[in-house]
N, C-alpha and C positions, 0 to 999 in steps of 0.2 A: 306448838304448831307453827308459830311464826319463825322460830329458830330453824325448823325443818324446811320451811319454804325458802328461807334465806340461803340455807346450805345448798339446796337444789338449784337455786338461782345462780349461786356462785359456780357450781359445777358446770352449769349451762354456759355461763360467761367464759369460763376457762376453755370449754370445748369450742365455743365460737371463736374465741381469740386464737386458739391453736389452728383451727381451720383457716382463719384469715392469714395466719403467718405462713401457711404452706399453700395458699391458693394460687400463687404464681411460681411455678417451678420451671427453670430454664432447662432446655435440652440441647446443650451445645453441640452434640455430635450431629445434629441435623443442619447446623449452620455451614454454608459453603464458605470456604476460605478463599479470599481473593489475593492473588499474587501477580506481580508484574513479570512477564516473560522477558528474558534477556536474549536478544537476537545478536549473535556474534558475527558482525560484519566489520572488517577492518576499516579504519579511516585512511584516506589518501593523504599524500604529502601536502600539508598546508590546509587541509579541509577535514571537516567532520562528516561522516557518513550518516545521514538522517533517513530514517525509515518512514515513508510517507504514503498516504492514500488520499488522492485529490478528487475522488468521485464517489459520492454516497448520498443516500436519500433517507428522509424521515417522514413522519405523518404529515409534514407540511407540504409534501407533494404525494408521491405514490409509494413511499416506504411504510413500514409497519411499526416503527419504533419512535419513541420520544427522543429529541435531540441529545439529552444527557446520556442516553444509552450509547450513542456513538463515541462519546468521550471515554466512558468506562470500558468499552470494548477495546478502544485504541490503547488505553493504558495497560490493560491486562495482556494484550498481545505484543507489547513492546514497541509500539510505534512512537514516533517523536512529533509528527505533525499530521494534521488532517484538514480537509475542507469538506464541509457539508454543502452539497451542491443540489439543492432541491430545484425541481423544474419550475420555471416561471409560468409557462403556458399550460401546464398539465397538473392540476391540483384536485384530484378526485375526492379528497377528504375535506375539502373546503366547507361543505355544509355542516361539518361536525367540529372543525378546528378553525378558530379565528386567527387574528393576527395579520401581520404583513409578510412580505417576502423576506424581510430581515429577521423574522421571529426565530427561526431555527438557530441562527448564529447567536442571537441575543440570549436565548434560553441556555444554550450550551456553554457560553463564554465563561461563566463563573466556575463551572465544574472543570473546564479545561485549565483555568488558572490554578485551581486547587491541586490538580493532578500533574501539572507541568507539561501539558500537551499544548503545542502551538496550534491554535485554531485559526484558520484562514477563512475570511468571509468570501463565499463563492455562490454561484448559481449555475443552472444549466438552461441555456437558450434552446428551446425544443421546437424545431420546425421541420417541415418536409425537406427532402433532399432535392437540390441543394438549398441551404447550407447544411441541412441535417442538424445534429445535436452538437453544440459547442459549450464547453465549460469556461467560465470566466472567473478568475481568482484575483484576490486582493482588491475587490471593488469596494466602494465606500457606501453606496446606497442602491440596493437591488431593486427597490420600487421604481426607480427612474429608468431601469432597463426594460421595464414592462411596456413596450410600445408595439404597435401593430406591424410596422415594417421590419423585417428581419435585419436588414442592413442598418436601420436606425438603432435597433437593440445592440447590435455588434459594435457600432461606432460609439454609442453611449458608454458601453463597457470600456472600450479602448480609451475614451476621453477620461475615464475614472482611473486610468493607469493599470487596467487589467492585463494579466497574462492569460491569453486565450488559446485553447487547444481544441482540436477536432476529436470528438468522441467516437468510439467503435465504428471506424469508417467502413468496415466490411460487414456490418450488421445486416443479416438477410432480410429483416423487416423493411429496410430502406434500399438495399441493393441485392435483390433476390437471385439474380443471374450472373452478376459480375461484381468486381470491385474496382472502380475507377475514381480518379480524382477529377472533379468537375472543373470547368473553366472558372467558376466562382471561387473555388478553393485556391486554384493557382493564382488568381488575382489577389486574393487576401493574403496569401503567403508572400507574393512578390512585394506587396505593400507593407509587410511586416505586421500585419494585423493578427493572423494566425501564426503562433510561434511554436506549436508543438502538436503531436498526434499521439493518440493511444495506440501502441503496438500490441497491447493486451488489454482486454476488458472482460471482467467477470469470469468467464471460463473460455474465452476465445482469443486465439493468438493469430495475429495478422502479419505474416512475413513481408508482404508487399508494403505495409505501412512502415516497417523498419527501413525498407529501401527508400521510400519517399523521404523519411526523416534524414537519412544520410545524404541523399541526393540534394536536398534543399537546406541542409544544415539546421534542421528543426530539432526541438527538444523531444526526447524519447520518454514516453510515459507508459506505466502499467498500473491500472487501478481496479478496484473491486466492483464499482458501480452497485454496491450492496443495497438491497431493499429490505431483505430479511435480517434476522440476527446473524452475525458472521458465524457463530458457532453452530447454527442450524444449517447453514448453507455450505460451508467449507469443511474439509477434513482436517480440522485443526490439530488433531493428535499426530498426524503424519506430516503435514505441511504447514502452511501459513497463508494468510490472505495475500492476494496479489498486491504488489506495492511498487512505488517508485523510490529508488535509492537516490537521494540528492546529496551532492558533494558541496557542502555549504561552509562558509567561513566560520559561522557559529549557528546557534539555534534561534536567532532572532528572525522574526517574520520577514523583515526587509532583506536579510541575508539569503533566506530561502528564495525570495522573489528574484534577487540578483542571480542566484545559481540557476534558476529555471530559465531566465532570459539568456543566460550564458550557455545553456545546454549541458550543464554538468550533471547528468543523470544516467541511470540505467534502469531497465524494467526487470523485476524479479517475480516470477510466477511459478509455483511448484518447484521443480528442479531446474527450471530454465532461467537463463539470464540473456538479455538482449541489449546491446548498446554499442557505443563507439569503441573501437579496438583499444585506444589509449587507456580508457578507464577499465576495460575488462582485463587488460594485461596487468595493470597495477593491482587490481583486486585479486587476481590469481597469485601474483608474486607475494602479496602480503598474507594470503590465506593459506598457501601451501608452503610449509617449512621443510627444507631438505636437510636432514641430519648429515653429519660428516660421512662422506661416501666410504663404502667398504672396499674390499679388494677388487681389482679388475682382473677378470679371468676370461680368456678367449675373447677379448675385446668388449666385454660387458662389465659395467661397474654396478655393484649392489648398492642400492639406495633405500633409505627409510624415509618415507614422506609422512608428514603430519598435517592433517586438515584442521587448522585452527579456527575455522569459520563454521557457519551454518549452511554454507553452499554445498551442493552435491556436484561432483565432477565425474563425468563419464569420459575417460581418456581412450583414444584409439591411436596406435602407432601409425605414422605415415610410411615407415620403411619395413615394418615387420607385419605381414598379413596375418590377421586374426588375433594380434596382440592387443588386448583391451583390458581395462579395469574400471570398476565403479568405486568412487572414493567418497564415502559418506561423511556427514558432519562429525567432527571430533574424532575421526578414525585415523589410525596409523597403519600404513601398509608398506610392505617391502617389495621392490621390483628391481630387475636388472635392466640397465639402460646402456645403449651403445653411445659412443662419442657423437655429439651433434644430432642425436636422435630427436625428432620432433613428434609431437602428438597433437591430434585434434582434440579439443574439448567439445564433444559432439552435441552437448546440450547447452553450449554457450554460443550465441549468435552475434556476429559482427556484420551481417548482411542477410538478405532474404534467404540465401542458400549457401552461406559462408560461415564456417565455424572458426573460433579462436584457435590459433596455433601456438604451442608453448614448447619449451625445452627446459631441462633441469640443470644443465651445466654445459 
């Protein structure tokens, strides 16, 4: 009887041990694979082209994500540098999230270091118009910028060495019937306190802001101002988040700061690009490769063009009515071109109502 009990016990132990061995079965097909997207944008002579977003929010103001998530999104989407710019004056989650105004940067810093993303300490000064909303980048201590007087906040940021730019200047919540530059903005620009303006924000394009930037030699910026997950908010399969392309000497934070103050940027949003003509011309020349021209017949030369970038080009001939072509990323096209024929790139802007003009030979 004892032998029988022992045998049953042994079988039980084997059964239990077997169950224990298969109690944790991995199902790898459910796991999401994380890859870094490669954004194909050419470098300019002497500079690296960095893909940047300098305006975004987390739960430390009115965003819905933890700071680490902003780093992971940026890495997957192929960005090089970001600034988390939580509101100083508007923190609706404060009853549930502690910390200081520097917390989002401090939490995200280690993840940024691990993934090779340049994280810039920044914040958003959030006031009624004027001055409206201003982003301050490269600050040292955001807590000290939290002062009642808006000019006091702006000057404290400036004293910390901040690069300051005007956010969404034509936002209807603050300028419902028009879009004007207030005397306060003009004064801050004249005194070199405001150094840039967003010509694109979230899903809004402001041609007049591009005009202001060019007129006042200000830095041109395009940013997401993302509060949600980027993949929830933007059509990432077809496009990319809005971004500022920065032409920087290298990837160091100080080099990015130098490039911003020098105005070496363009804004890229969906299929559109906006910036100074000198930068758009070089980007076009380095993006579109012209193969050896074919035969010239009746004054037209056959060309094969290769788009080596992730830009989209919408070309329209200045001299041949109705002659146009859309040139998608990575695409090769053939077209016939007259000598000295010029084209407008109708989705590339070098002014509020002015498009880049190009020729192929």
